[in-house]
C-alpha positions in Angstrom: 0.0 -0.1 0.2 1.2 3.5 -0.9 2.3 5.7 2.1 1.9 9.5 1.9 5.0 11.2 3.7 5.7 15.0 4.5 4.9 17.6 2.1 3.1 15.1 -0.8 6.2 12.6 -0.7 4.9 9.2 -1.4 6.2 5.5 -1.3 4.6 2.6 -3.4 5.4 -0.8 -4.5 6.1 -1.6 -8.2 3.0 -3.8 -8.5 0.7 -2.6 -6.2 -3.0 -2.8 -7.6 -4.4 -4.2 -10.8 -2.0 -3.3 -13.8 -3.5 -2.1 -17.0 -3.2 -5.0 -20.0 -2.8 -4.2 -23.5 -1.9 -7.8 -25.4 1.4 -8.5 -24.5 2.3 -5.8 -22.2 1.2 -4.4 -18.3 1.5 -1.4 -17.2 1.1 -0.1 -13.3 0.8 3.6 -12.9 2.7 4.1 -9.8 3.2 8.0 -9.9 1.5 11.3 -11.8 -0.8 13.9 -11.8 -3.5 11.4 -10.7 -1.8 10.5 -7.3 -0.5 14.4 -7.0 2.4 15.0 -8.8 2.7 18.3 -11.0 4.4 17.5 -14.0 5.9 13.9 -13.9 5.2 10.4 -13.8 6.7 7.0 -13.0 5.1 3.6 -14.7 6.3 -0.2 -14.8 5.8 -1.7 -18.1 6.0 -5.4 -18.3 6.5 -7.1 -21.5 6.2 -10.6 -22.0 7.4 -12.6 -25.0 6.4 -11.7 -28.7 6.2 -7.9 -30.3 4.2 -5.6 -27.5 1.3 -3.0 -29.0 3.2 -0.5 -30.3 2.8 2.8 -27.9 2.7 6.5 -29.2 4.1 9.1 -27.1 2.7 12.2 -26.1 3.8 15.9 -26.9 6.4 15.2 -23.9 9.8 13.6 -23.4 9.5 9.6 -22.2 12.5 8.6 -20.7 13.0 4.6 -20.1 15.2 2.4 -18.2 15.6 -1.5 -18.5 15.8 -2.9 -15.3 19.4 -4.9 -14.5 19.7 -8.6 -14.1 18.5 -9.9 -10.8 15.7 -7.7 -10.2 12.0 -9.3 -10.0 11.1 -9.8 -13.6 14.4 -8.1 -15.1 16.2 -9.1 -18.1 17.9 -12.7 -17.2 21.7 -12.9 -18.3 22.1 -13.4 -22.0 18.6 -12.3 -22.8 17.9 -9.5 -25.6 15.6 -7.6 -27.0 14.7 -5.0 -29.4 13.0 -1.5 -29.3 11.4 0.0 -32.4 11.1 3.5 -32.3 9.0 5.3 -35.8 10.2 2.5 -37.8 14.4 2.1 -36.5 15.3 -1.0 -34.7 17.8 -0.8 -31.8 19.2 -3.7 -29.8 18.8 -3.6 -26.1 19.9 -5.1 -22.9 19.7 -4.6 -19.1 20.9 -1.2 -17.6 20.1 1.0 -20.7 18.6 4.3 -20.5 16.5 5.0 -23.7 15.2 8.5 -25.0 11.6 8.7 -26.6 11.0 12.0 -28.4 7.6 13.8 -28.4 5.0 11.9 -30.5 7.4 9.0 -31.4 6.0 5.7 -31.6 7.7 2.7 -30.0 7.3 -0.9 -29.3 9.7 -4.1 -27.8 10.5 -7.5 -29.3 10.9 -9.7 -26.4 12.4 -12.9 -28.2 12.5 -14.6 -24.8 10.5 -17.1 -22.6 10.7 -14.3 -19.7 9.2 -11.3 -19.2 11.4 -8.0 -19.2 10.8 -4.7 -17.1 11.1 -1.4 -18.3 10.6 1.8 -16.0 9.1 4.6 -17.8 8.8 8.3 -17.1 7.2 11.0 -19.1 7.6 14.7 -18.3 5.3 16.6 -18.6 2.9 14.0 -17.5 0.0 13.9 -20.2 -2.4 12.5 -17.5 -4.1 10.4 -19.2 -4.0 6.3 -20.9 -1.4 5.5 -23.0 -2.1 5.7 -26.8 -2.1 3.0 -29.0 -1.2 2.8 -32.6 -1.2 0.4 -35.5 2.1 -1.7 -35.4 5.1 -0.8 -37.6 6.9 -3.7 -39.0 10.6 -4.1 -37.3 13.6 -3.6 -39.6 17.2 -4.1 -39.5 17.7 -0.4 -40.1 19.0 1.9 -37.3 19.1 6.0 -37.4 22.1 7.0 -38.8 22.4 9.6 -36.2 23.2 9.0 -32.6 20.6 6.7 -31.3 18.8 7.6 -28.5 20.2 4.8 -26.1 22.8 4.7 -23.4 24.1 1.9 -21.4 24.9 2.4 -17.6 28.5 0.7 -18.2 29.6 3.3 -21.0 28.9 6.6 -18.3 31.6 7.7 -16.2 30.9 7.8 -12.3 30.8 11.1 -10.8 31.8 11.5 -7.3 29.6 13.7 -4.7 30.9 13.4 -1.1 30.7 9.7 -0.1 28.1 8.8 -3.5 28.5 8.7 -7.2 25.8 8.6 -9.8 26.1 8.3 -13.6 24.1 10.6 -16.1 22.4 8.5 -18.8 19.6 10.3 -20.5 20.2 14.4 -20.7 20.7 16.9 -23.6 23.6 14.8 -25.1 21.3 11.9 -25.9 18.4 14.7 -27.0 16.4 15.5 -24.4 16.8 19.1 -23.0 13.8 18.9 -20.4 14.4 15.5 -18.5 17.4 14.2 -16.9 17.8 10.8 -15.8 20.8 9.2 -13.8 21.6 6.2 -11.5 22.8 7.0 -8.2 24.8 4.6 -5.5 24.3 5.5 -1.5 26.6 3.9 0.9 25.5 2.3 4.0 24.2 5.5 6.4 22.4 8.7 6.0 23.1 11.6 4.0 22.2 15.4 5.2 18.9 16.3 5.1 18.2 18.4 1.6 16.1 19.7 -1.5 15.8 20.1 -4.8 14.3 23.1 -7.0 12.9 20.3 -9.5 10.5 17.6 -8.9 11.7 13.8 -8.8 10.7 10.3 -9.2 12.7 7.5 -8.1 13.0 4.1 -8.3 15.0 1.3 -5.9 17.2 -0.9 -8.1 18.7 -2.7 -4.9 19.3 -2.3 -1.4 17.2 -1.4 1.6 16.6 1.6 3.7 14.5 4.2 4.7 12.8 7.7 2.9 12.8 10.4 4.8 10.6 13.3 3.8 11.0 16.1 6.7 10.2 14.3 10.0 8.4 11.4 8.4 9.8 8.1 7.3 9.1 4.6 5.7 10.9 1.5 4.5 12.0 1.4 0.9 13.6 -1.8 -0.8 14.1 -2.8 -4.5 11.3 -1.9 -6.5 9.9 1.0 -4.2 8.8 3.9 -6.3 9.0 7.3 -4.7 7.7 11.0 -5.7 9.8 13.8 -4.2 7.7 17.3 -4.9 10.0 20.3 -5.7 11.4 21.8 -3.0 10.5 18.9 -0.3 13.3 18.1 2.5 14.1 14.8 1.9 17.1 11.9 2.3 17.3 8.6 1.5 19.2 6.8 4.2 20.8 3.4 3.3 20.3 1.0 6.6 22.0 -2.1 4.9 25.4 -3.2 4.9 26.0 -2.8 0.8 25.2 -0.6 -1.8 21.5 1.3 -1.9 21.4 2.0 -5.8 18.7 3.9 -7.0 17.1 5.5 -10.8 16.2 9.1 -10.8 14.4 10.9 -13.1 13.7 14.9 -12.7 12.5 17.5 -14.8 13.2 20.4 -15.6 16.6 18.8 -16.2 20.0 19.6 -14.4 22.6 17.9 -12.4 21.9 15.4 -10.1 24.8 16.8 -7.7 23.1 20.3 -7.4 21.3 20.0 -3.5 20.4 22.6 -1.1 21.0 21.9 2.3 17.7 22.1 4.8 
C-alpha cells in the first residue's frame, strides 16, 4: 500500500493494484498527476514474450530504463530484446536508458521466454491513458544519427561526497527537458536537502528508509518514490552494502545540485 509522507512525498511498491493490460504488455501507473505529481510520472511496464503493442508517446519527453539482471522480472543474463522507434530498430539490454522524443511511437520485441521490465517516466505527464497505434514492421535499419539510448556501463561515475552517480539521458542524448541518472548510496544517512525540481526514484537494489521532513518509511528493491519540488528529504541506506537507485527529474539539471535544509 502506498505511504504518504510529509509535503506530498509518496512511496509505493512496483506492482501495487491491478495493471492495465494491452496484448503482451502490462502497465502499473505508480506516480503521476492522478497521485498528486505536478508534471512527472513513473510507471512500470512489463513485456512478456512476443512483439508488444505500439505505444505512441504524447507531446512530452519519455525516458525508459531496462532493469538490471537480478531484479524481480528483469532481464536474465544473455537475454536481449529489440526496441522499434518510429520504424528504426535498436538492440537493447539491461541497464540501458532510452529517450523517446515527443510524439514518437515505439514497441518492444521480446524473443525470450521471460518477461522484461521497463521503468518509464513522462515529462510533462500527459495525465491520460497510454495511446496505442497500428503496429509498424520491425526492420534491420537503425538511424544514421546517434541512437537515443545509452548503457550504464558506458557512463563515467561522477563522485559527490561519498556517493556516485552516472547520468544516462540528458541533452547529449537529445532531451533538454529531463535528466535520468543512476546513483549509488553507501550505508548511512546523508544530510537532509531539497531540490528545485520534481523527482521520481526507483530503488534498483538495497534497502533503507525514505525521509521527508520528520516522516519516514521503509524502502527496498522495487520501491517507487515521488519527491515534490522543494521538499526536504534524504534517502538512508540501512543495509551493509550499496543502495542503488534510478532517478528522473524535471526540469533537467545536474544530480549533484542540492540545497541543504
